[in-house]
C-alpha positions in Angstrom: 26.6 118.8 42.2 27.6 120.0 45.7 29.9 123.0 46.3 32.7 120.7 47.5 32.6 118.7 44.3 32.5 121.9 42.2 35.6 123.3 44.1 37.4 120.0 43.6 36.6 120.0 39.9 37.9 123.6 39.6 41.1 122.6 41.4 41.6 119.8 39.0 41.0 122.0 36.0 43.5 124.7 37.0 47.0 124.3 35.8 50.0 124.9 38.1 50.7 128.3 36.4 47.0 129.3 37.0 47.2 128.2 40.6 50.3 130.3 41.1 48.8 133.3 39.5 45.6 132.9 41.6 47.8 132.7 44.8 49.7 135.7 43.6 46.4 137.7 43.2 45.0 136.6 46.5 48.2 137.6 48.3 48.2 141.0 46.6 44.6 141.6 47.7 45.3 140.6 51.3 48.4 142.8 51.4 46.3 145.7 50.0 43.6 145.2 52.5 46.1 145.3 55.4 47.6 148.5 54.0 44.2 150.1 53.7 43.6 149.3 57.4 46.9 151.0 58.2 46.1 154.1 56.2 42.7 154.3 57.8 44.3 154.1 61.3 46.8 156.8 60.4 44.1 159.1 59.1 41.8 158.6 62.1 44.7 158.3 64.7 43.1 155.1 66.0 45.2 152.0 66.9 42.5 149.4 66.5 42.8 149.6 62.7 46.5 149.0 63.2 45.8 145.9 65.3 43.4 144.6 62.5 46.2 144.8 60.0 48.7 143.1 62.4 46.2 140.2 63.0 46.7 139.3 59.4 50.5 138.9 59.7 50.5 135.2 60.7 48.3 134.3 57.7 50.4 136.4 55.3 53.7 135.0 56.7 52.7 131.5 55.5 52.0 132.7 52.0 54.6 135.4 51.5 56.3 135.5 48.1 59.4 137.8 47.8 58.4 139.0 44.4 54.9 140.0 45.6 56.4 141.7 48.6 58.9 143.6 46.4 56.2 144.7 44.1 54.2 146.2 47.0 57.2 147.9 48.4 58.2 149.4 45.1 54.7 150.8 44.7 54.9 152.5 48.1 58.3 154.1 47.4 58.2 157.8 46.7 60.9 160.5 46.4 58.8 162.7 48.8 59.4 160.2 51.7 61.6 161.0 54.6 65.2 160.0 53.9 65.2 157.2 56.5 61.9 155.8 55.3 63.0 156.0 51.6 66.3 154.3 52.3 64.7 151.6 54.3 62.1 150.8 51.6 64.8 150.7 48.9 67.0 148.6 51.2 64.2 146.1 51.5 64.2 145.6 47.7 67.9 144.9 47.7 67.6 142.4 50.5 64.7 140.7 48.8 67.0 140.3 45.7 64.9 142.7 43.6 65.9 145.7 41.5 65.1 149.2 42.6 62.3 150.2 40.3 60.8 153.6 39.8 58.1 154.7 42.1 54.5 154.0 41.0 52.8 155.8 43.9 51.8 159.4 44.0 51.9 159.9 47.8 54.5 159.5 50.4 54.9 156.3 52.4 54.0 156.7 56.1 56.4 155.3 58.7 53.6 152.8 59.8 53.4 151.4 56.2 57.2 151.2 56.0 57.5 149.3 59.3 54.6 147.0 58.4 56.2 146.1 55.1 59.6 145.8 56.8 58.1 143.4 59.4 56.9 141.2 56.6 60.2 141.4 54.8 62.0 140.5 58.1 59.8 137.4 58.5 60.4 136.4 54.9 64.2 136.6 55.5 64.0 134.7 58.7 61.9 131.9 57.2 64.4 131.6 54.3 67.3 131.4 56.8 69.1 134.6 55.7 69.9 136.0 59.1 72.6 138.3 58.0 70.2 140.2 55.7 67.6 140.1 58.4 69.9 141.8 60.9 70.7 144.6 58.4 67.0 145.1 57.7 66.2 145.1 61.5 68.7 147.8 62.1 67.2 149.9 59.4 63.7 149.5 60.8 65.0 150.5 64.2 66.2 153.8 62.7 62.8 154.4 61.3 61.2 153.9 64.7 63.5 156.4 66.3 62.5 159.1 63.7 58.8 159.1 64.7 56.9 159.0 68.0 53.3 158.7 66.8 50.8 156.7 68.8 49.8 154.6 65.8 53.4 153.5 65.4 53.4 151.8 68.8 51.9 148.3 68.0 54.1 147.8 64.9 57.3 149.1 66.6 56.9 146.7 69.5 56.9 143.7 67.1 59.9 145.1 65.2 61.9 145.3 68.3 61.0 141.7 69.2 62.3 140.2 65.9 65.3 142.6 66.1 66.3 141.0 69.4 65.3 137.5 68.2 67.6 137.6 65.2 70.7 138.6 67.2 69.8 136.0 69.8 69.7 133.3 67.1 73.1 134.4 66.0 74.5 134.4 69.5 75.1 138.1 69.6 72.4 139.1 72.0 74.7 141.5 73.9 75.1 143.7 70.8 71.5 144.8 70.9 71.5 145.9 74.6 72.6 149.5 74.0 69.9 150.0 71.3 67.2 148.5 73.5 68.2 150.8 76.4 68.1 153.9 74.2 64.8 152.8 72.7 63.3 152.2 76.2 64.2 155.8 77.2 62.6 157.2 74.0 59.5 155.0 74.4 59.0 156.1 78.0 59.3 159.8 77.1 57.0 159.4 74.1 54.3 157.4 76.0 54.5 154.4 73.7 53.2 151.9 76.2 53.3 148.6 74.2 56.8 149.3 72.9 57.9 150.1 76.5 56.5 146.8 77.7 58.1 144.9 74.9 61.5 146.5 75.6 61.3 145.8 79.3 60.7 142.1 78.6 63.5 141.9 76.0 66.0 143.6 78.3 65.1 141.2 81.2 65.6 138.3 78.8 68.9 139.8 77.7 70.2 140.2 81.3 69.0 136.7 82.3 70.7 135.1 79.2 74.1 136.3 80.5 73.2 135.7 84.2 73.2 139.4 85.0 70.6 139.1 87.7 71.6 142.1 89.7 71.3 144.4 86.6 67.9 142.8 85.8 66.8 143.5 89.4 67.9 147.1 89.2 66.0 147.6 86.0 62.8 146.3 87.4 63.2 148.5 90.5 63.8 151.7 88.6 61.1 151.1 85.9 57.4 150.6 85.9 55.6 148.2 83.7 52.6 149.7 81.8 49.4 148.7 83.5 47.4 148.5 80.3 50.0 146.4 78.4 48.7 143.3 76.5 48.4 140.1 78.6 51.0 138.2 76.6 53.7 140.8 77.4 52.5 141.0 81.1 52.8 137.2 81.4 56.3 137.2 80.1 57.3 140.1 82.3 55.9 138.3 85.4 57.8 135.1 84.5 61.1 137.0 84.2 60.3 138.8 87.5 59.5 135.6 89.3 62.7 133.9 88.0 64.8 136.9 89.2 63.0 136.9 92.6 63.7 133.2 93.0 67.4 133.7 92.3 67.4 136.6 94.8 65.9 134.3 97.5 62.6 136.1 97.6 60.6 132.9 97.2 57.2 134.3 98.4 57.3 137.1 95.8 58.5 134.7 93.1 55.6 132.4 93.8 53.1 135.2 93.4 54.6 136.4 90.2 54.9 132.9 88.6 51.3 132.0 89.7 50.0 135.2 88.1 52.0 134.6 85.0 50.3 131.2 84.5 46.9 132.9 84.9 47.6 135.8 82.6 48.9 133.5 79.8 46.3 132.0 77.5 45.9 128.2 77.9 46.0 126.8 74.4 48.3 124.7 72.3 50.3 127.7 71.0 51.4 128.7 74.6 52.1 125.2 75.8 55.9 125.9 75.8 55.4 129.0 78.0 53.2 127.1 80.4 55.7 124.4 80.8 58.6 126.8 81.4 56.7 128.7 84.0 55.6 125.6 85.9 59.1 124.2 86.0 60.2 127.3 88.0 57.0 127.3 90.0 57.4 123.7 91.2 61.0 124.4 92.4 59.9 127.6 94.2 57.1 125.7 95.9 59.6 123.1 97.1 62.0 125.8 98.3 59.2 127.3 100.4 58.6 124.0 102.1 55.4 123.2 100.2 54.6 120.2 98.1 52.8 120.9 94.8 49.6 119.1 94.2 49.8 115.9 92.2 47.1 117.1 89.8 49.5 119.6 88.4 51.8 116.8 87.1 48.8 115.0 85.5 47.8 117.7 83.1 48.3 116.5 79.5 50.4 119.5 78.5 52.7 119.3 81.5 52.8 115.5 82.1 55.9 114.6 80.1 58.0 117.9 80.5 57.4 117.8 84.3 58.3 114.1 84.8 61.9 114.9 86.2 60.3 117.5 88.5 57.8 115.0 89.7 60.6 112.6 90.7 62.3 115.5 92.4 59.2 116.4 94.3 58.8 112.8 95.5 62.4 112.7 96.8 61.9 116.0 98.6 58.5 114.9 100.1 59.9 111.7 101.7 63.1 113.4 102.7 65.4 110.8 101.0 68.7 112.4 100.3 70.1 109.6 98.3 67.1 109.5 96.0 67.3 113.3 95.6 71.0 113.1 94.6 70.2 110.3 92.1 67.5 112.4 90.5 69.7 115.4 90.2 72.5 113.3 88.6 70.1 111.6 86.2 68.5 114.8 84.9 71.5 117.2 85.3 71.7 118.1 81.6 68.0 118.8 81.4 68.1 121.0 84.5 71.0 122.9 83.1 69.1 123.4 79.8 66.1 124.7 81.8 68.4 127.0 83.8 67.1 125.8 87.2 70.1 123.7 88.4 71.2 126.5 90.7 67.8 126.5 92.4 67.7 122.7 92.6 71.0 122.6 94.4 69.4 124.7 97.2 66.8 121.9 97.8 69.3 119.7 99.6 68.6 121.5 102.9 64.8 121.2 102.2 65.2 117.4 101.7 67.0 117.1 105.0 64.4 119.3 106.7 61.6 117.1 105.3 63.4 114.0 106.6 63.7 115.5 110.0 60.0 116.5 110.0 58.9 113.0 109.1 61.2 111.5 111.8 59.9 113.8 114.4 56.4 112.8 113.6 57.2 109.1 113.6 59.4 109.0 116.7 58.7 110.8 120.0 62.4 110.1 120.9 65.3 109.1 118.7 69.0 109.2 119.0 71.3 111.4 116.9 73.0 108.3 115.5 69.8 106.9 114.1 69.0 110.3 112.5 72.5 110.2 111.0 71.8 106.8 109.5 68.3 107.5 108.2 69.4 110.8 106.5 72.7 109.4 105.3 74.7 112.2 107.0 78.5 112.1 107.6 78.6 112.3 111.4 76.5 112.8 114.5 77.8 116.3 114.9 76.3 117.2 111.5 73.0 115.6 112.5 73.0 117.6 115.8 73.7 120.9 113.9 71.0 120.2 111.3 68.4 119.3 113.9 69.2 122.4 116.0 68.8 124.6 112.9 65.5 122.9 112.1 64.2 123.6 115.6 65.3 127.2 115.4 63.6 127.7 112.0 60.4 126.2 113.4 60.4 123.1 111.1 60.0 120.8 114.1 59.0 121.2 117.7 61.5 119.3 119.7 64.4 119.5 122.1 68.0 118.1 122.0 69.6 116.3 124.9 73.3 117.0 124.1 74.6 114.8 127.0 72.7 111.7 126.2 72.6 112.3 122.4 68.9 112.1 121.5 66.1 114.3 120.3 62.8 114.5 122.2 59.8 115.5 120.1 57.0 117.7 121.6 53.4 116.6 121.8 51.4 117.3 118.6 49.1 120.2 119.1 45.8 120.8 117.4 46.5 122.9 114.3 43.2 124.9 114.9 44.6 126.2 118.1 47.4 128.0 116.2 47.4 130.9 113.8 47.9 128.8 110.7 44.2 128.7 109.6 44.1 132.5 110.0 47.1 133.0 107.8 45.7 130.7 105.1 42.3 132.5 105.3 44.0 135.9 105.0 46.0 134.7 102.0 42.8 133.6 100.2 41.1 136.9 101.0 44.0 138.9 99.6 43.9 136.9 96.4 40.2 137.4 95.9 40.5 141.1 96.5 43.4 141.3 94.0 41.3 139.4 91.4 38.3 141.8 92.0 40.5 144.9 91.6 42.0 143.6 88.3 38.5 142.8 87.0 37.3 146.3 87.8 40.3 147.8 86.1 39.8 145.7 82.9 36.2 146.9 82.7 37.1 150.5 82.5 37.2 152.1 79.0 38.9 155.3 77.9 36.6 158.3 77.8 36.0 160.6 74.8 38.1 163.5 76.1 40.5 163.2 73.1 37.5 163.7 70.8 36.7 167.0 72.6 40.3 168.1 72.3 40.3 167.2 68.6 37.0 169.2 68.0 38.5 172.2 70.0 41.6 172.0 67.8 39.6 172.0 64.6 37.6 175.0 65.8 40.8 176.9 66.7 42.2 176.2 63.2 39.0 177.4 61.6 39.0 180.6 63.7 42.7 181.2 62.7 41.8 180.8 59.1 38.9 183.2 59.3 41.0 185.7 61.2 43.8 185.5 58.5 41.2 186.0 55.8 39.8 189.1 57.5 43.2 190.5 58.0 43.9 190.1 54.3 40.7 191.9 53.4 41.4 194.7 55.8 44.9 195.2 54.3 43.3 195.3 50.8 40.7 197.9 51.8 43.3 200.1 53.5 45.4 200.2 50.4 42.3 201.3 48.3 41.5 204.1 50.7 45.1 205.5 50.5 45.0 205.5 46.7 41.7 207.4 46.7 43.1 210.0 49.0 46.1 210.5 46.8 43.8 211.0 43.8 41.8 213.7 45.7 45.0 215.6 46.6 
């Protein structure tokens, strides 16, 4: 009999109670294994053990049982814990609808263990739909993070802050968390908690953008620095928010660079498809605002084909310079553009549509009257057409002259593009990108040295010398007392 048949026969033989007991046992073992990784990381002051425990969170979340989680929390509760840690652990039991049982552990619960168990409890409450209890628990966990600034607390604290903000956002009370996030950002910056600082910066930018406070978001990015060694997922989110803010502030070239880098930093898999779609929506509009037409292959990607269909129609209207078609597309997908928070950027494209129309007209006609331009672009009057063409000439969109007396536009002869500086600019742009990619690759290959191990060995030697010195002092005091007693006896 094969192994698959044996497994199938064992599944058939097990009763529902036995299956539940087996799942209970496996979940307890997995929880215990994660807690051991945390304890090992705390003892060695190494964060890679903490990350190994956090990698098991998605798997544990799918199989979490409140009673198993409450049993683990109760075993970790001790009267020797710090008050905020002890209160948080007991509060978890209450929120999980379990009685506060007596402690079964002999040692105190570290803040890392408390936050890890609190993170699992928070996910359990979120999955069950109990947001009110989740908000209370999140506030308790935030108080635990403020009471400790250890390096091993950094990875767990960043995730706690994420779900803390997420719960209040789902309840429509995102503005309530802003003071706590600002205070936590200041504390994380002073304590050198880089991942927590990166997470708090992205959460604050999301908070400001949710309420359209773009000026405050721009000031935050100007007065703060994003950690250079932050995880790629946080860096991609930060670059997306930065690109969106730059686009609103009319800095389209910087917005294009940030959005393009965000698409490259984010992993390309099914789990990040939503992020890729959101970034490319802003990216397409920024490209159109800069006067560029995105490549058609971008809209043919399987992940982006359906979500970017309205933006493809928008691009086609801008490319041909058809103002009526552009207005029809905006009216057709207005609700979707509002939901994507890009309508304010799309409304700026009207001038680009007119410029594209003028450019195509100047290429097709060496001489055309202002009245014909007014009819082709569906403008209100010849005066408007004259003003728009004059502005296009001033901006360098077309190379032409206007005869105001006779009312026509005379296009200049088409010059060879290789006689201009355009190829040089394009070549310089590619070289700058390659150099930036090379520098990022070199930085990612650098590993931290072993200086911290030397400092640790020096500290251990110093402690050993202090103990030896204290022991010698105690012996000297004892010998001195004996000599004095002998002298008294002689006298």
